[in-house]
C-alpha angles and dihedrals in degrees: 000000000000123000114250108244094189132237126278114235122184133190139173123256132181120260093258094055090045089054092049092048091050087068094055111100096214107024095178094053091044094051092045090050094049093048093048092047090051089063090058101040099064126161110262090219103048095022091224096308094113094225136064134198116267094253092056092045091054091047092050093047091056093048096044095043090223092197089063096055126107119213121233108239089220110041097018093226117143118246130185113265087243086074090067116105107256101214106029108082094184091052089049091057094047100033117194113188121236092253095054092041093051091051094047094245107128094143 
């Protein structure tokens, strides 16, 4: 029985992401890990589909108070305003979420 050497998969990324990935010691392991984790960290509302029916969207907007969200400058996800740093005015203007900050993104 031969050992499975795997399959090479390639994809395009923008220049910024390519620059960020160039700093990762083991790109293949990092990308595999991120992809595998994405299968397990699904949105409880859409269940990983990326879209929801209109009724659920309206329900979620009311619960999340979308107008009171602040957008991460890096990933563009909405976070509650309580996630904003309280004392750092510059960081409040250019909000970077805890996830992006902990992974050194901050684009």
